[in-house]
Backbone bond lengths (Angstrom), bond angles and torsions (degrees), N, CA, C in turn:
res aa  C-N    CA-C-N  psi(-1)  N-CA   C-N-CA  omega(-1)  CA-C   N-CA-C  phi
1 X - - - 1.445 - - 1.529 109.27 -
2 X 1.310 116.00 139.65 1.457 121.47 179.78 1.521 108.42 -115.82
3 X 1.333 115.35 131.03 1.463 121.24 177.17 1.523 108.15 -94.72
4 X 1.323 116.32 127.47 1.462 120.15 177.36 1.521 108.65 -149.55
5 X 1.305 116.21 147.65 1.460 120.47 178.92 1.515 110.18 -81.72
6 X 1.303 117.39 77.45 1.459 121.31 -178.55 1.520 109.04 -151.94
7 X 1.318 115.13 168.64 1.460 118.43 172.54 1.516 107.88 -67.03
8 X 1.310 116.39 165.22 1.462 118.85 -176.62 1.524 110.81 -65.67
9 X 1.312 114.64 128.18 1.460 121.98 173.60 1.514 106.80 -137.83
10 X 1.311 117.89 161.31 1.465 119.38 178.96 1.534 110.73 -61.62
11 X 1.320 115.41 143.96 1.470 120.40 -177.86 1.518 111.12 -59.37
12 X 1.326 117.97 -38.60 1.465 121.40 -179.75 1.527 111.09 -60.59
13 X 1.325 116.82 -38.55 1.464 121.12 179.04 1.532 110.27 -65.77
14 X 1.341 117.22 -39.97 1.460 121.70 179.27 1.533 110.54 -65.89
15 X 1.319 116.41 -42.85 1.470 120.67 178.34 1.522 110.03 -62.42
16 X 1.328 116.58 -42.20 1.466 120.86 177.78 1.532 110.54 -59.72
17 X 1.320 117.02 -43.11 1.463 121.34 179.65 1.522 111.14 -64.24
18 X 1.316 116.92 -40.85 1.469 120.89 179.27 1.530 110.77 -63.34
19 X 1.330 117.03 -44.82 1.461 120.11 179.52 1.525 111.38 -66.22
20 X 1.329 117.13 -38.20 1.471 120.44 178.47 1.533 109.64 -64.77
21 X 1.332 116.66 -42.95 1.463 120.45 177.91 1.531 110.54 -61.64
22 X 1.325 116.39 -37.73 1.465 120.17 178.51 1.530 110.18 -63.35
23 X 1.333 116.95 -42.74 1.468 120.41 178.37 1.529 110.90 -60.06
24 X 1.325 116.12 -46.77 1.463 120.55 -179.27 1.526 109.86 -63.63
25 X 1.323 117.60 -41.81 1.466 121.09 178.65 1.524 111.25 -60.66
26 X 1.320 117.77 -38.17 1.460 120.81 179.03 1.525 110.90 -62.91
27 X 1.351 116.48 -38.74 1.471 120.04 177.30 1.525 110.36 -64.97
28 X 1.318 116.19 -41.79 1.464 120.52 179.69 1.529 110.19 -64.53
29 X 1.324 117.04 -42.27 1.467 121.09 179.15 1.530 110.31 -62.63
30 X 1.319 116.65 -41.84 1.467 120.65 177.80 1.526 110.17 -61.71
31 X 1.330 116.74 -42.82 1.463 121.49 178.30 1.530 110.77 -61.07
32 X 1.322 116.89 -46.21 1.471 121.23 179.33 1.527 110.48 -61.79
33 X 1.342 117.20 -44.14 1.469 120.52 178.25 1.526 111.31 -59.83
34 X 1.353 116.82 -37.91 1.462 121.08 178.42 1.524 110.54 -63.74
35 X 1.326 116.34 -45.63 1.473 120.32 179.67 1.529 110.18 -62.31
36 X 1.329 116.72 -44.47 1.465 120.52 -179.99 1.524 110.10 -60.91
37 X 1.335 116.80 -41.02 1.470 120.10 179.93 1.524 110.71 -65.28
38 X 1.330 118.00 -38.06 1.461 121.50 -179.39 1.523 111.66 -70.82
39 X 1.313 116.89 -41.81 1.458 120.85 -177.83 1.524 109.72 -72.57
40 X 1.314 116.71 -40.89 1.454 121.50 176.03 1.514 114.90 70.42
41 X 1.310 118.31 21.67 1.461 120.56 179.49 1.527 109.68 -72.85
42 X 1.319 115.13 133.53 1.465 120.06 179.35 1.518 110.69 -68.38
43 X 1.320 116.22 146.53 1.460 120.12 175.14 1.514 109.57 -67.78
44 X 1.305 115.57 146.65 1.456 121.58 177.98 1.526 109.03 -68.24
45 X 1.307 116.59 132.07 1.458 120.28 177.64 1.510 109.69 -86.12
46 X 1.288 116.22 138.96 1.452 122.86 -176.90 1.519 109.63 -112.83
47 X 1.307 116.16 126.71 1.449 121.59 175.22 1.523 107.66 -105.62
48 X 1.288 115.82 120.25 1.462 120.40 -176.90 1.524 111.33 -67.32
49 X 1.315 114.75 139.04 1.464 120.95 176.92 1.531 110.26 -106.39
50 X 1.312 116.55 16.87 1.456 121.20 -177.83 1.525 110.49 -65.96
51 X 1.317 114.85 148.32 1.464 120.78 177.31 1.530 107.54 -70.27
52 X 1.326 119.03 130.07 1.465 120.29 178.09 1.535 110.61 -56.27
53 X 1.303 116.01 141.72 1.464 121.65 -175.73 1.525 112.14 -57.91
54 X 1.339 117.54 -37.93 1.470 120.31 -179.65 1.534 110.46 -63.84
55 X 1.326 116.46 -42.86 1.461 120.89 179.22 1.523 110.48 -65.24
56 X 1.329 116.47 -42.68 1.458 120.60 179.57 1.527 110.67 -62.47
57 X 1.325 116.96 -41.11 1.469 120.93 177.92 1.521 110.65 -63.70
58 X 1.332 117.39 -40.93 1.471 121.10 179.06 1.529 110.73 -64.74
59 X 1.335 116.83 -39.35 1.468 120.43 178.21 1.525 110.10 -64.42
60 X 1.340 116.38 -41.47 1.473 119.83 179.85 1.525 111.75 -64.51
61 X 1.322 117.17 -28.65 1.472 119.82 176.66 1.520 110.81 -69.78
62 X 1.329 115.98 -37.44 1.463 120.57 -178.66 1.528 111.04 -77.88
63 X 1.345 116.06 -45.65 1.468 121.45 -178.24 1.522 108.22 -121.29
64 X 1.331 118.25 113.20 1.467 120.42 180.00 1.532 111.32 -61.86
65 X 1.342 117.44 150.76 1.477 120.81 -179.25 1.527 113.51 -53.82
66 X 1.345 117.57 -35.74 1.462 120.09 179.99 1.535 110.38 -62.85
67 X 1.334 115.42 -40.03 1.464 120.65 179.19 1.532 110.53 -68.17
68 X 1.323 116.38 -38.32 1.471 120.03 177.56 1.525 110.08 -60.06
69 X 1.341 116.40 -45.78 1.459 120.23 179.73 1.516 110.84 -62.40
70 X 1.321 116.15 -41.19 1.455 120.60 -179.28 1.528 110.28 -61.31
71 X 1.327 117.07 -37.77 1.466 121.57 -178.31 1.529 112.36 -83.89
72 X 1.325 116.68 -36.79 1.455 120.83 -172.02 1.531 112.50 -80.45
73 X 1.331 118.15 -43.60 1.456 120.65 -174.56 1.525 113.58 -60.19
74 X 1.327 120.40 -44.61 1.475 118.05 176.60 1.532 112.23 -61.35
75 X 1.316 116.94 -34.97 1.456 120.89 179.88 1.526 110.37 -65.16
76 X 1.342 117.69 -41.84 1.462 120.06 -179.07 1.520 110.59 -69.10
77 X 1.328 118.64 -35.29 1.459 118.92 179.40 1.525 110.46 -67.14
78 X 1.334 117.81 -34.97 1.470 120.46 175.55 1.525 109.75 -65.10
79 X 1.333 116.20 -40.52 1.456 120.52 179.55 1.524 110.41 -63.25
80 X 1.326 116.71 -43.64 1.464 120.71 179.14 1.524 109.69 -61.75
81 X 1.328 117.46 -44.14 1.467 120.11 178.69 1.522 110.30 -61.48
82 X 1.330 117.44 -41.66 1.461 121.52 -178.81 1.523 110.43 -65.14
83 X 1.311 117.70 -42.66 1.468 121.65 179.90 1.528 110.35 -65.91
84 X 1.322 117.78 -40.15 1.460 120.56 -176.23 1.524 111.86 -69.40
85 X 1.315 118.70 -17.65 1.464 121.82 178.62 1.535 110.20 -71.45
86 X 1.336 117.21 -34.75 1.467 121.07 -176.51 1.484 113.07 -73.84
């Protein structure tokens, strides 16, 4: 059975549409890859801003996760309220 947001149609017809869309998507992907190869622009490098695991572990030793949630969640709800005002 296939779930789709559409009026009722035979399952075979839906499967056919999915496969046809996949074929068209493959052509589009090939086209995009061709353009990227011609332009030759380098991918943007990403530097992670994640907290180092050792530091995070040390923080968890000092402040238990339950305490963090107690302190952090009220702060985020205030932030959401402040943002929604604008």
